[in-house]
Structure formats: structure tokens, C-alpha cells
C-alpha positions, 0 to 999 in steps of 0.5 A: 500500500505504501509503495502504491501511494508514494511511487513516483510521488511529488515532493511534500511541498506540492501536496501538503499545502492543499490539505492544510488550506482545504481544511481551513477553508472547510472551517471558514465555510461552516462558520459562514453557514452558521452565521448566514442560515437565513440565506438558505431560506429563499432564492439560490441566487443570493450573494452569501449563498453564492460565496458559500457555494464557491468556497465549498466547491473550490476552497474545500472540495477542489483544493483537497482534490488538487492536492490528492490528484498531484499525489495520486496521478503518478500512481494511477498513470505510473509516471512522475508529475510533469512539473512540480513548480507549475503545481506550486504556482497553480496553488498560489493563483488558485488560493488567491482566486478563491479568496477573491471570489468569495469576498466579491460574492459575499459583498456582491462586488460585481466589478473588477473584484470578481473579474480578477478572481475569475481570471485567477481561477481560469489561469489555475484551471488552465495550468492544472489541465496542462500539467495533467495532460503532459503527465498523461502523455508520459504514461507508459499506457493510456488507461480508463482512469486517464480518460476520466481524469483528463476529461474531468480537467477539460470540463473544469476548464470549461466551467471556469471559462463560462464562469469568467464570461458570467463574471464579466457579464455583470458589467459587459453584456457578453451573454444574451440569455438569462444569467440563471440559465448559464448558472445552471450550466456552469454548476453542472459542468463543475459538478458532473464534469469535474467532480463526478468524473474525477472521483470516478477515475480516481475512485476506480483505482483507489477503492478496490486497492483499499478493499483488496478487490480483484477481477472486477467488471471494468466494462461498467467504468466504460459505460459510466464514462460515456453515459455521464459525458453524453448526458452532460454534453447534451444538457449543456449544448441544448441549454447554451445554444437553444435554451431547449428543455424538452430533452432534460429528462433524457440527459438526466437519465443518461448521467444518472445511469452512468453514476449508477454503473459506477456505484455498481462497480464499487458495490462489486468491489465491496462484495469481492473484497479481501479486507472484510473489516472497513475502517472509518475512512472507507465507511465515510466513503461508502456513506458518501455514495449512499448520500449521492442517491438523493441528488440523483433522484432530485435531479431526475425529478427536477428535469421533468419540471414538476408543478410544485409551489415556487417557494418549495421548488427553491428549497428543493434546488437548495437541498439538491446543491447541499446534498451534493456539496455537504453530502457526497463531496464532503463525506468522500473527502472526510473519509479519503483524507485519512486513507491517503494523507497519512501515507504521504506524510509517512513516506516523507518522514520514514521512507529512508529508514523503513525496513532498517528500523521500527517505524510508526504506521501511517494509521498512528499519525492521526487520532482514531478517536477524533476520526470516529467522533468526526464520523458520528457528528457528521452523520447527524449534521448532514440530515439536520442541515438538509431537513432545515433547508427543506422545511425553511427552518433557520433554527434547524439549519443552525443546529446542522451548521453547528454540528458541521462546524464541529466536524470541520474542527475535528477534521482540521485538528487531525489533518494538522496532527498528521502534517506536523508529525515529526520523525522520531 
């Protein structure tokens, strides 16, 4: 396991800052939810809600994914990262872009502030894509995982490009159609194109590795890849070029079918696992995919344009977003961090003496008690947040936010414990 996660890996200076910064963004995110719970009762195009959403998607989710990707890409593609310096530059521009964007949305500065933020983020996505493509080109063979990862980086760049156009559209009339229409496209390019495809690509390699599963049906991964991309291309093209909604149920079903094929692949890996006992990290990961069934169902229902009360529809949209960002993505990160980060730190602290003297194990680098507490608190936090949003009850949203904040603090303490570990 250690060899798999550290083979040809980059230096610690490339990976670790992403985990630290992502954890801190997670704490800030939960504070903002707690002190702006009223923003979750109303329209989703709310300045504070836009700030919270982008901190969740970029500062929390994407920041951690960037760090993990730099470490895991060489493992998956069996070749070193193309350029570590480029990765460090990307970290700086990306962090600055997220902070600037969150500040602009929170205060609704729709001029130069949001435009600078958008340019910084677009530059970051471009640099990431270049680094990923150049790394993939050096790989000894092109794999299904490479398809997922490279394609997800392309979708991220497209999401950033559309987001940049939208940022400038506040001041200059660049887009002729409704801003909310492009917001829906932008969100799904990021969610389905970037997050989902990348998670599929990395998860298809890591989860069977952690479970010690073999002889899996990889055709399911091919079905997942093509169905999700077909649905996303159809959805985006129809809305962008024709503003056509008649085929939305078809696109929703295609993407849902692709995701379900991937979940079926994971279930097969679970059934064929050699490692029968699951640690908290893997439990968190499997809970994430159970939580993901909720937004899949909501997405399919919404694609049929149900005749519901306008206020209730807005809450459904908010539940859809919250269940993705705070359910699926957050649960997955909370679990996978403690499956990957300890091995990364272990390698940088102990690889030179491993085998010659007794060393600590990766699982000894963090507190098992804190991880278990994090898991239990989170399992209460998410349902409370979802119910509060659905019922438009600020007090329940605050309760969920407090518990989510506790989750973020427990997570951050453990992350800092890992990265600050000294060789003994």
C-alpha cells in the first residue's frame, strides 16, 4: 500500500499545502453557514449563498482534490508529475482566486473584484489541465482512469471559462440569455464534469486497492464514462445554444445511469473484497455514495419540471446543491483524507529508514478517536442541515451548521496532527 501511494510521488511541498488550506477553508465555510442560515431560506441566487457555494466547491472540495490528484496521478498513470513548480504556482493563483471570489460574492462586488478572481481561477484551471495532460502523455499506457481524469480537467476548464464570461457579464453584456440559465450550466459542468468524473477515475483505482478487490467488471467504468459525458454534453449544448428543455429528462437519465454503473462497480468491489473489516475512512466513503442517491433522484425529478409551489421548488434546488456539496463531496473527502494523507506524510518522514528500523504506521499519525467522533457528528449534521433547508427552518439549519462546524474542527485538528508529525 505504501509503495502504491508514494511511487513516483511529488515532493511534500506540492501536496501538503492543499490539505492544510482545504481544511481551513472547510472551517471558514461552516462558520459562514452558521452565521448566514437565513440565506438558505429563499432564492439560490443570493450573494452569501453564492460565496458559500464557491468556497465549498473550490476552497474545500477542489483544493483537497488538487492536492490528492498531484499525489495520486503518478500512481494511477505510473509516471512522475510533469512539473512540480507549475503545481506550486497553480496553488498560489488558485488560493488567491478563491479568496477573491468569495469576498466579491459575499459583498456582491460585481466589478473588477470578481473579474480578477475569475481570471485567477481560469489561469489555475488552465495550468492544472496542462500539467495533467503532459503527465498523461508520459504514461507508459493510456488507461480508463486517464480518460476520466483528463476529461474531468477539460470540463473544469470549461466551467471556469463560462464562469469568467458570467463574471464579466455583470458589467459587459457578453451573454444574451438569462444569467440563471448559464448558472445552471456552469454548476453542472463543475459538478458532473469535474467532480463526478474525477472521483470516478480516481475512485476506480483507489477503492478496490483499499478493499483488496480483484477481477472486477471494468466494462461498467466504460459505460459510466460515456453515459455521464453524453448526458452532460447534451444538457449543456441544448441549454447554451437553444435554451431547449424538452430533452432534460433524457440527459438526466443518461448521467444518472452512468453514476449508477459506477456505484455498481464499487458495490462489486465491496462484495469481492479481501479486507472484510472497513475502517472509518472507507465507511465515510461508502456513506458518501449512499448520500449521492438523493441528488440523483432530485435531479431526475427536477428535469421533468414538476408543478410544485415556487417557494418549495427553491428549497428543493437548495437541498439538491447541499446534498451534493455537504453530502457526497464532503463525506468522500472526510473519509479519503485519512486513507491517503497519512501515507504521504509517512513516506516523507520514514521512507529512508523503513525496513532498517521500527517505524510508526501511517494509521498512528492521526487520532482514531477524533476520526470516529468526526464520523458520528457528521452523520447527524448532514440530515439536520438538509431537513432545515427543506422545511425553511433557520433554527434547524443552525443546529446542522453547528454540528458541521464541529466536524470541520475535528477534521482540521487531525489533518494538522498528521502534517506536523515529526520523525522520531
